[in-house]
N, C-alpha and C positions, 0 to 999 in steps of 0.2 A: 504493500500500500504506500510505501514511501520510497523516494529516490535517494535521499540523503539521511539514512537512519542514524539517529543519535539517541542513546539511552540516558534517561534521567531517573534518578531515584526519588520516589515520592513517598508520602505516608498519609495515614488517616488516623482519626481519634482512636487510641488504643482501647478505649472502653467498648468500642463496637465489636471487639473480638468475642464478646459474649453471645453474639449471634451465631447460628449454625454455620460452621466453616464452609460447607458446600454452597450455601447461599452467597457468602462473600466471594468465593472463588468463581462461581458461575457468573455473578454480576460483573466482576472484573474482567473475566475472560471473554464473555459473550457480548456484554453491553458496552464496555469501555475499551476492550482489546488491549488490556495491560496485563502484565505478568505478576501474579501473586508470588510472594516469597514465604519461606517456611523456616521456623526456628529449629524444627526437628521434623522427623517423618510424619508426625501427626499433630504438630502444633504450628498453626498459621502465625505469621508475623504481621505487624501493622504497616510494614513497608511494602512497596510494590515498585515495579519498573515500568515506566512509560517510554514508548519509542516515538520520538518526534521527527518531523521532516525539516527541522530548522538547523541548518549547518552552524548557526551561531550558539546552539545550545551547549557547546563546550565551554562557553563563557559562564562563570559562576553565577552572575546576576541573572542572565537570561535563563539559566537552568532553574534558578530559584523561582522565577516568575512562572515558568512552565509547570514546575512541581506544585506550586500553590494553586494554579488553575485546575490541575488534575485532582488534587486533594479536595477542592471545593465541590467538584462534580461528583466524585466518588462518595464524599461525606454526605451530601444531600441524598443520594440514592440509598445509602446505608441507613440513614436516619429514618427515611420513609419505610424501609424494610423492617426496621426495629418496631415502628408503630404498627405496621400490618401484622407482624408476627405476634406482638403482644395482644392485639385485638382478636386475632384468630384463636389464640389460646383461651379466650373467654368461653368458647364453646367446645364441646367434645367433637371428635371426628364424625360420629354418627349424627350429631345435630347439624353439622355442616352439610352432611349428605342429604338432609331433607330438602335442600334447595335444588337437588338434581331433578326433582319432579317437574320443574319449570324449564329444564334445559332439553331441547330436542336433540336426539342423536342423529338420525337421518330421516328423510321424508318417508313416512309410512312405517318407520322402525320404532316409533315410540320415543320415550324420553331416556335420558341418561340413567334415571332411576330404574326404568324398566330393564335397560341393558345390564346394570349392576346386579339386579335380582337374577337375571338369567345366568350371568357369569357365576354368581354364588351357587345357584342350584346345580349348574353343570360341573363346577369345580368339586363340590361335595360328592356328586355322583361318580366322577372320574378318579377321585382321590385314591381308592384302594388299588386301582390299576397301576398307579405311579408311585406307590409307597408313601403316600401322604395320609395324614389324619383327616377324615371327612369333616369333623367339627371345625378344626382349624382352617381347612381349605374353604369351607362355607363361610366362616366368619371373615376371613381375609377377602374373599370375593364380595361379601356384602358391604365392605368398606373401601374397596379398591379404587373407586372413582370419586369418593366423597371429597377429597381435597381439591377437586376442580372448582368447588364452590367457595374456596377460601380466597381472601384478598392476596395472600402471598403468591398463589399460583396465578391469579389474575395479573399480578405485576411481573412475576417471573415464571412464565409457562414451562421453562425447561426444568423447573423443580417439581413438576407433577410426580407424584409417587413418593418423593423424598419428604415433602411436607406432610403427606399422609402418614408416613412412617413416624415422623417426629411427634405428630399429634396422637397417634396410636400408642406410642411409648408413654407419652404424658398421661394418656387415659388408662394405662395399665392393661392393655390388650394382652391376652395370654400367648405363651409360646413364641413361635416365630411369625405370628400374624403381622406385627409391624414391619419386619424386614420383607415379608412376602408382598405387602402392599407396594413397597418400592420396587421389588424385583419383578413384579408381574409385567412391567414395561420392557423387560429384557428378553431378547436382544432388540435394541432399537434400530440397528443397522448391521450390515454385513461385517462380520469380524468383531462385533461387540461382545461384551461379557455375557455369560448365561447365568440364570438364577443359581444360587448356592444352596437353596433350601428346597425340599420336596414340596412344601406348601406354595412357595413362590412359583415353582415350575408348573404345578398343576393349575394354578390360577392364571398364569401366563398362557398356558395351552387353552384353557376355557375361554379366555378373553379373545384370542385369535380365532378360535372356532366360531364363537358367537359373531364376531365381525364378518367373517367370510360367509357364514350361513345366513345371517341377517341381510347382508347386502345382496347376495344372490337371490334370496327369497323375495326381496323387494324389487327385483329386476335391475339392480345396479351391476353393471359388468365393466370390465376393463376393455377399452377400445383403443387399439394402437398405443400411442404414448400417453393417452388420457387415463390417468389412474388417480383421481383426486383423493380417494380414501385409502390409498397405499395398499391395495389388496395384494399386489405382488409381494410387497414387503411382509404383509401379514402371513402369506402362504409360506414364504421362505423362513420366516421366524418360527412358524408352527413346525415345519420340518426339522429345523435345528433343535427345537425343544424335544421333539419326539426321538431324534437320533441320539441325544446326549445321554439318555439313560439305558438304552439297549433293550427296552421292553418290546416283546413281540406284540404288534397290534395291527388290526386291519384298518387302513385309512378310511375306506368306504364306510365301515360301521361307525367310526368316530364322527365323520362328517354327518352321517344320517342321524346320529344321536343329537348333534347340535341343531339340525334342521327341525327336529320335533319341537324344539323350544322357540325357534325363530319366528318373528312376526312375518306375516305374509298376507297378501290380498286374498279375499275369499275366492274359492274356486281354483287356487293355484295348483299346478301339477308338481307336487313336491318330489315325485320320483324323477321327473325330468330335470328339476333343479338339482337334485342330488347327483345325477349323472354329469351335468354341466360343471358342478362344483368339483367333483372328483377329477374330471378331465383337466380342469384349470390347475388344481394343486399338483397333479401328476406331471403336467407340462412344466411347471416350475421346478419340480424335482428332477425331471429329465434334463432340463437345461443346467441345473446345478451339478448333476453327475457328469455331464459332457464337458463342463469347464475343468473337471479334474481327471477325466479318463477318456480313452479313445472312444470316438463316437460309435464305431462298430461294436465294441465290447458292450457299451451301454444298451444299444438297440438289441443285441443278442440276448442279454439278460431280460430286458423288458418284454421280449417276444416269447420268453420261456413259459413258466408255469402260469403267468397271468395274475399272481397275487399282488396285493397292494400294501405290503408290509415294508415301510421304508427301511427299517433296520436290516431285514433280511435282504432286501434288494441291494442296499449299499454293500453288505458283506459279499454278496454274489458278484457284484461288479469288481470289487477289490480283488477277489480270488481269481476271477477270470482274467483280469488285467495282469496279475502276476504270472499266470500260466502263459498268457499270450506273449509275454516278454521272453519266453524261453525258446530254444531251438526245437524242442519237442512238439511245440504247439502246431506247427505247420502240418506235419504228418497226421496228428490227431484230428485236426480240423478237416483235412482232406478225406479221411476215412468216414467220419460221421456225417459230413456233407453228402458223401456218396450214398450212405445209408438213408439219410433223410430224403434224398431225391427219389430213391426207389419206393419209399413208403408214403409219399405225399398223398397218394390217392387210396391208401389202405389204412383207415383209422383204427382198425380192430387190432389190439395188442395180444390177443389170445392165440395160443398154438397148442397142438396136440403132441405131447412129448412122445407118445407111442408111435406116432407116424413118422418120426425122424428116420431117415434112411442113411445118413452119413455121419461119420464121427465128428466132423466140423460143426454140424448142427448141435449134437449132444454136448460138445465141448463149450460152445457159446452159451448154451442154456445153463450148464453147470456154473460157468463163470458168473452169469447174471444172478443166479440164485445165491452165490457166495458174496459177490461184491455189492449187489443192489441193496440188501437190507443194511449192510454196514455203511454204505453211502447215505442212505436215508437217516440213519442214526447221527451221522456227522452233520447232516443238514439241519436236523432238529436242534443240534447244539450250536448252530451257526458256525460250524467249522467247515466252511466251504473249501478251503485249500485241501483238507483231507478228503472231502467228498469228491472233488475233481481228480485228485490223485487216484482214488479207487476207481472212479468211472473211466479214467484214462487207461486203466489196465484192460478194459474191454476191447481196446483197439486191436490187440494181437488176435484174439479169437474171431473178431469181426473180419479182419483181413484174411484169416484162414478160411472163413466161410466163403468170401469172395473168390479165393483162389481155388477151392476144391469143389464147390457146387455151383449150379446155375440157379440163382435165386428166382429169376423169372422163368421157371420151368414151364414146359408146354402143358403139363397136367395142372388144371386149375386148382385142385385140392392141394397138391404139393406146393405150388406157387403161393397160395394163400397161407399155408402153414409157415413157410419160410418168411414171408412178409410179416406175418404176425409176430414171429420171433424177433425180427429186426425192429419192428415197431415198438416192442417192449423195451429193447435196448435204447432206442431213440428217446422214448418217453422218460427213461431213467435220466438221460443226459439233459433233456429239456426241463427237468425240474430246476436245473441251474441256469441253463442258457440254450437258446435255439441257434445252433451254429449255421443253419441254412441261410440266415440273413447276412452272414459275413461273406466277404469276397473270397475268391479262391486264392488270391495272392498271399 
């Protein structure tokens, strides 16, 4: 912002340090664009650094005038904050929340009070799935937006959540409810910190689910670059929150549960809304995966079993990416692409073991009986590297089958039996990824 930066040391009234440190820091950093100074890791100082565009600020008198001007502006803002904070503390956080009934959330979506109630109900319902206490999650959800009605947040919007935490602590809210109120806004952007408490995490999940479900149910969609309610960010934040804990969960079921509580016009087709919402979130997840992994690997995994478990999908992508980086992957891919090509019009994976006429058929069937269940157990434990290693061992017996028998035999019964055997092998691999969508190179 400056062509000739000169740093000037300034200060404000030391008694103002009794205000919450984050309030002081955010005001200096965001509103005045000055640098706060610290006495120690957790103790703010009443001095700060201002950067001026005045090349003569190296002169002591000029620097003194500039410092006095900055101190006057900062001091006035901090004294206003002290008044607002003192006035806000006259009410409990719950009393502040009563004013949310007069704040509209979105057109057709009710008030902020309605949204807060839905978040509380959803958070309490989801709490057991994410290792949180339902009572604490419900209480944190019931207060999570209350500080929006305070003067402090009205003057310093970037402190939403933090003011709620401070007032909740003053009000003696139990357990990690105060911290959860602040943490439910996390992550605010890509790369931001994530909640440190189970309560904060489940309220954050509930809040994003309600935002996405409510907006889609009311007909609000993202169009090109137009995303005024930051639905893309809400979707990415939801995915980050789901991935951080490693719990297995069906994304479709989670979104459907939020939609049952969402406001919607009479006669809405909620099943269609659910499909659109799931497609939107999965599109964000696909883009997120492709930023980190090869596009073909991601598409192969997503074309596989068709589940919508973000944790399992990420684990499968990571495992296939690691395998794809090895020299062994080319031959493995070639073998299974050939098998998938043969069975593309034969969906039935059943075969009659007694009808096998060649040792190669019997050897492949034995290998599948041995390796298949072990691979499924590894998949259930999210150990996809082990699952892929086991499934890759089927390459040798599949190659032997191709070498020793004619899969597309003239006898329809023999051909169908061999295709059924190959289909069962391909289905075992497709639980992890569908290699047919990958290029032959």
